FIMAR-406496 format. One record per residue: x, y negated, z negated of N, C-alpha, C, CB in turn. Coordinates in steps of 0.2 Angstrom, whole numbers, plus 5000, padded with zeros to 4 digits. Each point is the difference from the previous one (the first is absolute). Glycine has a CB too. Layout:
XYZXYZXYZXYZ;...
//
This chain:
491248554887499550054998499550045002500449954993;499850095009499350045002499950074997500049945010;499150044987499950034996499250055001500849894994;499450175006499350055001499950004993500250085011;498949914991499850054993499350035001500749924991;499650135006499450055001499550025006500149964990;500250055015500050005008499650065002501249945001;498550065000499550065002499949995009499150004985;500750055019500050015009499950074999500849915006;498650105000499950085004499949985006499650074992;500850005010499849995009499550065002501449955004;497950054996499750045003499650034994500950025012;499349984983499650004994500450044995498849995007;502050014996500750034997500249944996500450085012;499849934982500549954996500550005004499750024989;500749935012500950024999500049954995500650035013;499249914984500249974992499549984998501049955002;499150084990499450004995500449934996499550164997;500449785001500249964994500850015001498750024989;501449995016500849985001500249934997500150085011;500549934985500249925000500649994999499149974996;501650005005500449985001500149925000500150125004;500749864994500249915000500750015003499349954988;500650025018500750005002500349924999499750115008;500849874987500349945002500249975004500050014994;500249935006500349965007500750025001499349894998;500850125007500650035002500350075000500149914997;499450125001500250114999499949995008499250104985;501349945015500050075006499950054998500749965006;498950084997499450064997499950035006499449954991;500650125009500050045003499550054997501049975003;498350045004499650024998499850095000499749865002;500450194995500050055003499350054996501449985004;498850095000499250035000499750045006499849904994;499950155003500150055008499549965004500450144995;499649905010499749975006499250015000501150015007;498649944996499450014996499649974996500450065002;500349944990499649954996499949955000500350034996;499649915008499949945004500349955000499250024999;501650005001500649944998499649945007501550104995;498649915010499649955006499549964998500250095009;499249954988499550004999500049934995499850155002;500849864993500149944995500249955002500350074993;500149915013500349955002499349985005501550054998;498149975005499349985002499649974994500150085009;500049944985499649984993500349925000499850144992;501149875005500149935001500049945003500350054997;499649975011499849975005499349954998500750105007;499049964990499249975003499850015003500049954998;500250125007499550015007499750074999500849935010;499350104984499250044998499749964993500550135005;498949894995499749984995500150044992499149965011;501050004981500050044996499550034999500749954996;499550125000499050034998500149974992499650145008;501149844990499949984992500949974999498950124995;501049855000500649955000500449965002499750044997;500749945001500249945006500950014999498649904998;501750055008500550005003500249935000499850105005;500649874992500149934998500749975001499150034991;501149915012500649985001500049934999500250095009;500349884989499949925003499849965003500450024999;499249944999499649955005500849995007499049914988;500850095017500449965007500650065000499849854999;500050194997500650055001500050065009499850004983;500749995020499750035008500450074998499949905011;499650144994500050095000500250005007499050064990;501549985011500550015008500150095000500949874999;498950145008499850055001500350035008499049974990;501350105011500249995008499650005005500750034996;498949935009499650025004500050075001500149895005;499250124999500150075001500650015008498550044993;501249925011500549975006500149925002499650135005;500949874998500349935003499650025008501649974992;498049985008500050015007500649965005498850034997;501050035010500449995004500149965007499950094995;500049835000500149955005500750005002499149944995;500749985008500849965003500449974996499649995008;500149984984500349984997500650054996498949935001;501650045001500750034996500250024993500449945008;499850124990500250014994500149954994500450085006;500249874994499849944996499649964999500850015000;498949975005499549965000499350024997500749955010;499350124991499350024997500350024992499550065012;501049964988500350004989500149934998500950114999;499049845005500149934997499349984998501149965007;498650064999499049984998499750054995499749955013;500650074985499850054993500049944995500650155003;499749814994500049944997499749965002500850004997;498450005003499549965002500249934998499250094999;500949894995500249944997500549945003499750084992;500649985010500749965005499849995007500850054994;498949995008499749975006499249975001500850075004;498749914990499949955002500249954999499450045002;501149944993500549954999500349975006500150064989;500349985015500249995006499749975005500450084996;498949965006499549965003499949944998499650095003;500349904990499649945000500649945000498950074993;501449965005500849955003500249955005500350104997;499549955009500049975006499549945001500450105004;498949904991499549955005499849984994499450065011;500849924982500049974994500149925002500550124994;499449825004500149945002499949974991499549995015;500150044982500249944994500550024996498949974999;501549984999500750004998500150044995500349905004;499350104990499950014995499950104998499449865001;500250155007499750065000500550045003498849965001;501749995005500550025001500650044994499749915010;500450034986500750024994499650064997500749874995;498750145003500050074996500050065002499449944994;500450065014500150075006500750004999499149995009;501349954991501050025001500150044993500549875007;499250094987500250034993499550075000500449874993;499250135008499850075000500550075003498849935002;501350055006500750045004500550024995500049945010;500350004987500449994997500150044994500049905005;499550114990499850044994500050075002499249914995;500550125012499950055002500650045007498649944994;502050015003500450015002500150035007500249994988;499349975017499650015009500750005006498649914996;501850065000500849975005500250085001500649864994;499550184999500150065002499650065002500749964994;498950045008499450045001500350035003499149954999;501150045009500150055004500850035000498949945008;501450044987500650044997499850064997500749904999;498950104995499750044995499650065005499949894991;499750095015499750045003500750045004498849935000;501550025003500450055004500350074997500349895004;499950074989500350074996499750054999500549944994;498850045004499350065000500350055004498849934999;501050025008499850055005500750055003499049905004;501650074993500750035001499950084995500849855002;499250134991499950064995499650055004500049924987;499650035016499450095002500250035004499049974998;501650005007500450045008499849945006499750164997;500349795003499749955004500649975000498849994998;501750005009500449975001499749925002500650135003;499949844998499949915001499850025008501049924992;499150105011499550025008499550005000500550065003;499350024992499450025000499549954996500550115001;499749874995499749934997499549955004501050014995;499349995011499849925006499750075004501349865003;498450174995499650045006499450004999500850095002;498749945003499250004997499850054995499649955010;499950074988499850044994499750065005499749904989;500150085018499850055005500550045003499149935004;501550054995500650065001500250054995500449925007;499250094988500250034996499450064997500849884999;499350184999499750044999499349994995501150045003;498550014994499649974995500450014993498750025007;501850034994500350024993500649935000499950185000;500549825005500349904999499749964997500350005009;498949984995499749954998499750024993499849975012;500250094985499850004993500749964995499450135003;501249884999500649954997499949935000500850085006;498949915001500049935000499449974996500550015012;498950044988499449994993500450004992498950075007;501749974990500250014994500649935001499650164998;500549825009500649934997499449945000501450035007;498049964995499849975000499749974994500050055010;499850014985499750004995500549974993499150115006;501549944997500549974994500349935002500450124997;499749855010500049944998499849964998500350025004;498950004995499449924997500050034993498949975011;501650074987499849994991499650004996500649955001;498950114999499149984998500450004992498850085010;500749914986500250004992499850074997499749895000;500150165005499850084999500050055006499349954990;501650075011499950035006499750075000501049945003;498750085003499850074996500350035006498850004992;501750055007500250055008499750064997501349955007;498550075001499750084999500550065005498549935000;501750094996500450065005500649955004498850105001;501549864998500449965004500649995006499549994990;500950095004500450025004499850055005500749954992;498850075010499650045006500250015008499349964993;500849955006500349975008500649985000499049955002;501650084994500649975000500650064999499549874994;500850095008500750074999500449974994500250055013;500350014986500450014995500149924997500650125004;499849845000500249945000499649944996500450065011;498949954994499349934998500050054993499049935014;500850124985499850024994500549984995499450105005;501149924995500849944996499849944997500850035007;499149955001500149914999499449994996500649955012;498950094989499349974996500150024994499350015009;500850044988500250004994500349954996500050105003;500649884999500549945001499449944998501150055011;498749964995499749915000499550004994500049965015;499450114983499849984996500150014993499650005008;501150014992500250004991499949905002501350134995;498849845007500249925001499349975000501150015006;498550044995499349955003499849954993499350105011;500749854989499849954993498950014997501449885007;498450164997499350024998499950064999499649925006;499950114994499650064996499850045006499549934988;500850135010499950045007499750054999500849975006;498850054998499550104997500450045008498049954995;502150115004500450035005499750064998501049945002;498650105003499850075002500450045003499249955002;501350094997500450045002500250084998500249895003;500050145001500150074999500949995002498650075005;501649874996500850014998500649994993499749965013;500350094988500350014991500549935000500150184998;500449855008500749915001499649954996500650015015;498849974991499849944999499749994993499750005013;499950064983499649994994500650004996498850045001;502049974999500449984995500449964999499950075000;500149915006500549945002499749925001500750115005;498649924995499849915003499349974993500150035019;499850034977499349994996500450014992498750085011;500949904983500249994996499450014995500949925005;498550114998499450044998499850045004499649934994;500250115004499450045004499450034996500950055008;498649914996499350014998499650075005500049844997;500050204998499650075001499449995002500650064992;499149985012499349985002499750094999500149875011;499750154983499950074998499350004995501450045002;498250025003499550044992499449935002501250054985;498949885021499549955000500249954996499150075002;501449934994500349954996500549975003499750054992;500849905005500649985003500349994992499749955014;501150084988500349984993500749975003499550114992;500749825005500649985000500550014998499649965002;501150085002500650044995500749935001499650175004;500649824993500549975001500750045001499449914994;500950045012500750055003500150035007499850034991;500749985013499750035005499650075004500749924999;499350135003499550055002500550064994499449975017;501250034987500150074993500049984994500750065006;499449904990499749974994499450034999500549885001;498850105004499650024998499850065003499849904996;500550155007500050035001500250064994499949935011;500650064985500250034993499649994997500949994998;498849944999499549994996499350045001500649904999;499050105006499650045001500050075000499849905003;500750124998500250095000500050004993500850045010;499549914985499949994992499450004997501049945001;498950025003499149994997499650085001499849845005;500250205002499650065003500250054992500049985017;500750024984500450044993499449994993501649965004;498449994995500049994994499250015001501249934995;498250045009499550024999499950075001499849885001;500350155004500050084999500150054993500549975010;500149994985500250024995499450004995501249965003;498749984997499249984995499650035001500049904999;499750115008499350045003500350064998499449935011;501150114990500350064997499750014992501049985008;499149984988500150004992499449994999501049974997;498850005008499149954997499850095001499449825007;500550214997499750075002500050054997500149985008;500750034988499950044996499849984993500850045006;498949904992499749964993499550045002500449884998;499150085009499550015002499750115000500449845008;500150174992499950095000499950024992501050035011;499449944986500150024993499249974998501549994998;498349965002499449994999499450035000500549945002;499550075007499450025000500150094997499749905011;501050124990499650064994499950024995500250015005;499849924989499950014997499149984998501449995000;498649975007499250004998499550065001500149895003;500450155003499650065002500050074995500349965012;500550044983499850064995499549984994501050045004;498849884995499649984995499649974998500550034999;499249955009499349975000499450024999500549965005;499650124994499550044998499950004993500150065009;500549934987500250014993499649944996501150075002;498649934994499549954995500549964996499050084998;501849964999500249984996500649955003499450104994;500649925015500449965004500049965004500350054997;498749955004499749955004500449925001498950084996;500949914997500549915000500450005004500149984991;500650075009500749975002499950025005500749984992;498850095012499950005005499749935006500050114993;499549865004499749945000500449965000499250024997;501249975001500549954997500650015007499850014983;500350035020500550015005499549995005501150084995;498649945007499449995007500249915000498750114997;501149865000499949944999500749985003499249994988;501350015008500749995000500250045010500150014982;499650035019500450035007499249935005500750214998;498649775000499749985004500549925003498850074993;501549915000500349925001500750015002499449964991;500950085010500950015003499649995007500850124991;499649825011500249975007500550045002499749904997;500050155009500350045004500549975003499150085000;501649954997500649985005500150065007500849954988;499350035019499950035005500850005000498849975005;501350094998500750005004500049975006500350104994;500349915008499949965006500050055007500749904994;498950065009500150065005500850005006498649994998;501550075003500550025004500049975006499950094994;500649865010499849965004500050065006500449874995;499250105011500250055006500649985004498850035000;501650035001500549995004500050025005500549994993;500049955012499850015007500650025002499049935003;500650135002500750035004500250005009499850094989;500749915012500550015006500250085000500549894999;499250175005500450045001500150035006499749994991;501149985011500350005006499950075004500849904995;499450145011500050084999501050005001498550065008;501750004989500650015003500450015006499750024991;500749955012500050035005500650035002499249945002;501150105001500550074999500749955000499250145008;501349904993500849964997500450005007500150054986;500049895018500350005005500749995000499049975003;501550055001500949974998500149965002500450074999;500049904996500149915001500449985006500249974987;499850005016499549924998499750015003500549924997;498550065001499650005005500149945007499250044989;501349915009499949945004500449995000499249954998;501550055010500549964998499949965007500950094991;499249875006500149915008500749975001499049954995;501250065011500849974999499749935006501050154998;499549805002500249965003499249985003501550055002;497949954995499549995004499549914998500050175001;499849825005499549934999499450025001500849915005;498950054995499150015000499649924999500150144992;499449865011499749935000499450005005501049954997;498850005005499450005004500149985009499649964987;500350085016500149965008500950014999498749895001;501550045002500449985002500449984995499449985008;500250014986500249964992500250054997499249904999;501450084998500550084995499949954994501350075008;498349974987500049984991500550014997499050034999;501350045000500350044997500650025005498950044993;501749945005500650075005500350014996500249975011;500350074993500650054997500150034993500449945008;499050084991499650064995500550074999498549955005;501750074990500450064998499649994997501150015002;498450054995499750024994500050074999499449915002;500450114995499850084998499649994993501150065005;498450014996499450014996500050074999499449905004;500850114989500050084998499150024997501649984994;498250055005499250054998500149964991500250195008;500149804989500050014992500249904999500650174996;499549785011500149944998499349965000501350015004;498749954991499749974997500449935002499650104992;499949845014500449945001499449965003501350045003;499049894993499849964999500049935006500350064989;499349955014500349915007499849934994499250055017;501449924984500049954998500249945005500250084990;499649845009500149975007499449945000500550115007;499649834995499549975002499549995005500649974995;498850015002499550015004500250015009499149934988;500750095016500349995008500950005003498849914999;501350114994500850055003500050055001500449964996;498950085005500250055005499950104995501249885007;498350094988500050064995499550055004500249924988;499250055012499550035007500050035006499649934995;501250055007500150035007500450074999500249885006;500250114986500350055000499750064998500749934999;499050064998499050044998499850045005499549914994;500450065010499750015008500750055004499149865000;501350145001500550005002500350084997500149865000;499750144993500350074998499350034999501349974994;498150005005499450055005500050015006499349964994;501250035010500050015008499349965002500750115000;498849854998499849955002500249945006499950064989;500749945009500549945004500650045005499949894988;500250115016500550035004500749954999499150065009;501749994992500549964998500049965008500950084990;499549885010500349965006500750025002499449914997;501050114999500550034999500350044994500149935008;500450114994500450044996499550064998500949904995;499150135000499750074999499850024993500750045011;498849994989499650044993499950085002499149894996;501250155000499950054999499650044996500949985003;498550044997499450014993500050084999499149905004;500950114992499950095000499350035002500750004988;499350035016499850055006499250014995501350095009;498649934987499350044995499849894998500650194992;499749765008499949954995499349985002501349974997;498350034995499449975001500049954997499550075001;500449875000500149924999499149974996501149995014;498850024981499449964998500249914998499550144996;499749855009500149904999499749974996500249995010;499749934987499550004997500249904999499850174994;499749805010500049935001499549984996500549995010;499549944991499449964996499450005005500749914993;499550085012499450005007499750065001500849925007;499550154992499550054999499450014994501050035005;499149954992499349994996499749975004500350004990;499749945012499549965005499850035006500449914996;500050135005499750065007499650064998501149975007;498850054986499650035000499250015003500949984993;498950065010499350015001499449964994500550135007;499249814991499549994996499450034998500549935003;499350095005499450035000500050094999499749895008;500950154988500150075001500250014993500350015011;499750044986500250024991500750025001499050054996;501349944999500850044999499850085003500649934987;499050105010499750095004500249995008498550024992;501249955010500049975010500749984999498749945005;501550024995500849985001500450074999499849874995;500350165001500350044997499950075004500049934990;499450105012499650035003500350005009498949964990;501149995012500349955007500550065001500049854998;500550154995500850005001500050065000500549914995;499050155001500050084998499650005001500650034993;499049995012499450015004499950104999500349875011;500350154987499850105000500049984991501050115012;499149864985500350024994499449994993501449975006;498550084992499550014993499449914998501250114995;498549905005499649914997500250034994498849955007;501550084987500050004992500749995002498950084992;501549955013500749964999500349965001500250065000;499349895004500049935004499849964992499550035016;500049974981499849994994500550014995498950045003;501550014996500550004996500749975001499250094998;500749905008500649955004500049924998499950085010;499449904990499749934997500150004993499050005009;500750064988500149984992500750005000498950064994;501749975008500549995000500449925001499750125001;499949845002500049944999499849954998500350045004;498949994991499849954995499349995002501249954997;498950075010499150015002499750024999500049985005;499650054989499350064997499550015006499949974986;499850075010499250015006499949935002499250114993;500749855001499349955005500449975004499149964992;501849985006500049985007500250055006500349904994;499850165005499950035006499850025005500250004995;498949975002499749995005499649935001500150125000;500249814998499949965000500349965006499850034988;499749945017500349975003500749954998499050025004;501549985001500649974998499949925001500750115005;498749864999500349914998499450014992500149895018;499650144979499849994994500550014993498950035006;501850014997500350014994500549934999500050155002;500349874992500449924998500850055003499149934985;501249975015500850025004500450044998500049925002;500050094991500550084997499950065003500049974987;499150045013499850075003500250015008499050014991;501049925012500150005007500850025002499249905001;501150064996500850035000500250064997500249915000;499350144995500250065001499950045005499950004990;499649995013499850035006500449995004499149984999;501249975002500649995006500750034996499449885006;500850124987500450044999499950065003500049944992;499550115006499950065001500050005007499450034990;500449955015500050015007500850005000498749925005;501750034993500850005003500250064996500249885003;499650174991500650044997499450065005500849944985;498750075018499750035001500450095003499249874999;501450125007500450055002500550014996499649995009;500649994984500250044996501049945004498850164997;501149795002500749965003500750034997499349895000;501350105006500750024995500249944996500550085008;499249854997500149914997499449955000501250005005;498749974990499549975001500349915001499250124992;500549855011500149945000499549964999500750035005;499149924988499549974999500249945000499650074995;500049875006499849945001499549964997500550035009;499949954988499549974990499250045001500549814998;499750244999499750074996499549974995501150085001;499149884995499850014995499349934999501350084996;498549875013499749964997499550045000500549915003;499050054993499250024998500050074995499449945014;501350064983500050084996500149954993500750135009;498649894986500249984994500650054997498849944997;501550024997500550044996500150054995500249925003;499350144999499950054999500350025006499049994993;500750015014499950025006500850005000498849945004;501649984995500950005001500250074996500249845000;499850174995500250054994500050065006499449954987;500050065013499850075004500450015007498849984995;501249975007500450005006500749995000499049965004;501150044989501050004999500050075001500549904991;499150135002500150074998500150055007499349974987;500150015017499950035007500849995004498449975000;501749984999500849995005500750034995499449865007;500350144986500750054998499950065001500349954994;499350085008499950094999500050015009499050024986;500849915018500250015006500750035004499249924999;500750145002500850055003500349985006499750094997;499949825006500249995009500249934998499150075008;501349894998500349954999499549944998501050065008;499049894991499649944998500449935002499450074990;500449925015500049895003499649974998500350015009;499949944987499449974997500349925002499550114989;499749865012500149925001499549984995500449985015;499549994979499649974996500249934994499550125003;500049844997500149964994500050024992499549935009;500350134991500050024991500750034998498850045000;501549884998500750034996499850074997500749884996;498850125000500150064995500050065004499549944990;500150065015500150085004500650015003499049995004;501249955000500650005002500850054996499349885004;500550064990500550044994499950074997500049894998;499650135004499950064997500150055005499249964991;500650025016499950075004500849985005498250015002;501949945001500749995004500750044995499549865007;501050164997500750014996500549975006499650104992;500149875015500449975004499649935004500650135000;499849835001499849935002500449975007499849974986;499950025018500050005007499749925002499850145002;500849814999499949945001499749975006500750014992;499049965012499849985006500049945001499550085001;501449905002500149935001500249985006500249994989;499649975015500449975004500150075007500549904989;499050125011499950055005500550054998499549925010;500650104984500450074999499850034993500949965008;499250104992499850054994500650024997499050045004;501049954989500650034996499850004994500749975005;499850094990499950004995499949944994500550095005;499049894989500249964998500350014993499349955007;501150034990500550024996499750004991501049945011;498850004990499849994993499450024999500649924998;499150074997499350034997499249965000500950064993;498749975007499349945001500149954996499250085001;501049914992500149954997500349925003500250114993;500449935009500449975004499949975007500650074994;498949965009499749975003499549964999500550065005;499149974992499649934997500449924998499250124995;501349905002500149924997500449995006500150004986;500050025020500050005008499749925000499750155003;499849894999499449985004499749964997499950085006;500349904985500049954996500449925001499850114993;500849915009500549965001500149975007500450064991;499149935015500250015004500949935003498350065000;501749924996500649975001500650065001499649894992;500350145004500750075002499750065005500749994986;499849995020499750035006499950094998500849895010;498950144995499550075000500750035000498649995007;501650084990500550054997500649964997499650105009;500549824990500550004996500050024992500249915008;500250114991500450044993499949944994501150105006;498649924989500449944995500750004997498950004997;501249955001500950034998500050054993500449875004;500050144997500150064996500149954992500650105012;499349944983500049964993500750024997498550004997;501949985001500450034996500250054996500049935003;500350134997499850054996500249984993500250085009;499449944986500150004994500550054998498949975000;501649974994500350054998500050064994500549925005;499750144999499950064996500050004992500550055011;499149954985499850004994500650064995498649955006;501750024992500750084996499550044997501449924994;499050155006499750064999499850004991500750075012;498949944985499850014994500250044995499449955006;501050034989500350044995499850094999500049884993;500350145006499750084996499649984994501150075002;499149904994499749964994499249985001501149944999;498950025006499549965004499350065002501249915005;499150145000499750045002499750074996500849945009;499550064987499950044994499350004996501249974999;498949954998499449964998499549995005500749954992;499250055012499649995005499450074999501049925010;499850144991499650075001499550014993501050075008;499349914986499650004996499449964999500850034999;499249935005499349955002499550015003500549945001;499950115004499450035003499450054999500949965006;499850074990499850074994499349984997501350024996;498949935000499549984995499449965001500949994995;499249995016499649965001499250075002501249875004;499450174999499550075003499850034995500650035010;499649974983499650054994499549964997501050074996;499149875004499449944998499450005004500949934995;499250075013499550015005499850084998500549915010;499650114989499950104997499550004999500950054995;499749914999499450004992499349995002500849944993;499149975009499449995003499650035004500549924997;499850115008499650055003499750044996500550015008;499850034990499750064993499449974998501150044994;499149895001499449984997499349985004501049964991;499150015017499650005003499550045002500749945002;499450134999499950065002499350034992501650025012;498949964983499650014996499349954999501050064997;499249885004499549974999499449995006500949964991;499450075013499550015006499550044998500849985009;499550094990499550044993499749994996500450045001;499649924995499849984994499349965004501449984992;498749985013499449935003499650075006501149835001;499250235001499450025003499750074995500549955013;499450054982499750034994499449955000501150054993;498650005010499249975001499449994995500250055009;500249974982499949994993500149935000500350104996;500249895007500449914998499349945003501750045005;497849994997499649955005499250004995500750045015;499450004980499650024995499849914996500750154998;498549825002500049934998500250024993499249935007;501050104989500449974995500550004999499350014998;501250025008500649985001500249955006500150114995;499449835003500249925005500649984996498849955003;501250044993500649964997500850065000498949914990;501050155010500550045000500449985009499250124989;500149905015500450005006500049935002499650115004;500449844994500149935002501049994999498449964994;501650085000500749984996500450055005499649974986;500150105017500550045004500049965008499850134993;499749855008500049965007500549944999498850025004;501449954990500449944997500750055003499149944988;501250095009500750064999500150005006499850074991;499749975014500250025005500149965004499750084998;500149845001500049955006500849965000498749984998;501550034994500549974996500750055003499149954987;500550135013500750035002500350005008499750084990;499849925014499949965006500549955001498950035000;501049934996500649935001500650014998499349924997;500750144997500850004999500150075005500149964985;499850085018500250045006500349965005499050074997;500649875004500149975006500849944998498550025004;501349964991500749994997500650044999499449944996;500550115001500550085000500249995006499350094993;500449925013499950015007500849955005498350024997;501249925002500449965002500849994995498749935006;501450064989500850024997500350055005499749994986;499950085012500450045001500249985008499450094991;500349905013500150005008500749935002498450045003;501549914990500749975000500550024999499749955000;500250094995500750044998500350065005499549994988;500150045016500150045002500449955009499050114990;500749835009500249975007501049974998498249945005;501650034988500749994996500550055000499549944994;500450115006500450075001500250015004499550054995;500249965012500050005004500549945005499050074996;501049875002500349945002500750024996498949905002;501250134994500750004996500450075002499449924990;500150135012500450055001500250015008499350044988;500449925017500249995010500949984998498649925008;501450124998501050005001499949935001500550135007;
//
């Protein structure tokens, strides 16, 4: 059990946590959410003991092991599989000792312990984890130095998963994974035998891999049961109740203050006025929740082009003499929303480069509209920004003749306000850098946007804003992403890149997800069709008439309860009801209103059920 009690911590005099408390029972899978800068990563450092607490305690069971992903795996000559195996330090130490031990009793102890920790199956387990994160058998035997930093981060993730710490801390683990790796991680974490804390903005991961949400807000920690969507609903309901309570209290305070102002100078009413002053002083103010700042993306609108904007026939492409994709026959129209699916290394990035004219054809032909403008965003572009220049300077380089006020408006349209516009890029957050790169990619009002992992470093609010912007955008979208939530809301066509070919994927994203999680079934193979259920017999006329009568009665009851609710709301809005002398009456009316809301919910449920039965009965 992880126990956080009255935890306080400040950075440069700014409090991040103030007497925050939470208890995480053993075995829970917990997603940690909160606004950027709220202190989520700092909380991990406090749990690991890397920072000194200002106050409070963080406690774990004695000898509990805490594990997290190392910032970087050294680019040495040790193979990937050996790097992962070395993460189990106890196994590694026992194997070394077994080579030199001479005492028969100690040898027996070593062998018994190796059997207890299942040491002999370790290589198979390590290989399975590496394969799930995108490394084939041949790559697992290659040295770490053969891979880029992003791929070595996957090795670091594999190592900590293999070591199975009692408390696993993961900070944005899907940022360096593709869709296949992210889905595998979701499934793996669901089976993980110990406690997991995950900082993530990936809504799919937070809905499928965790059973609790720990919300860091207002310098406090609050633990919610259920996945992210359930947390979001609960949070919204709480904010509504808080806003209603604040409004109700405000009306009461105004009424009391009005009485004091009118009668404080009258001797006959002075005592009552003083009594109300004391009531006002003792009343603990309920503050309405602040409106959450909305993140926005504003894509410029391109003019309409005649379809198709891109046509590809019999085309092949690759690098040098090596063909990666062949025999492509593709068409893209300006209203297309296409998600590229396929395992890592199959050629999704190659296809993106070809479509954006960054990679030439080896043979075949590709015809583009003569006026076609293409915007291209890839994660590496974020790393190529000039860290010593401000966002304003970046955009000024692209638009030297444009007025500065217009340039600042463009930055604001991507959530980069006045403060961020003049800040050096090196001091911006990852999300702010990603917004700047997206702005630069869309500056020319492109007719087609190619987005390769656009949500890395974007928080949940920014991802939702990106979905809204892409929905409103009138150009074509080609999307590569590990964010299933984004893909499901944006894409209406799926292309599968596999075995050097690009073809339409006939299933939906959920069937693709299930296919990836069941590797025994070949990619693209459809599930056996289930036998069609027998068609139900048509309902009799008497049954239909009876159901119509039931629907009518339910509807009348809902209408009646709504009328009663309106009357009660008007009653509760009367300031006179909040007079101290009527406290008992107010309690009665509040109780009646709560009972009425319960009755309305039940009546609406019955009405919807009756409507559904009627629709089924009337179906041909």
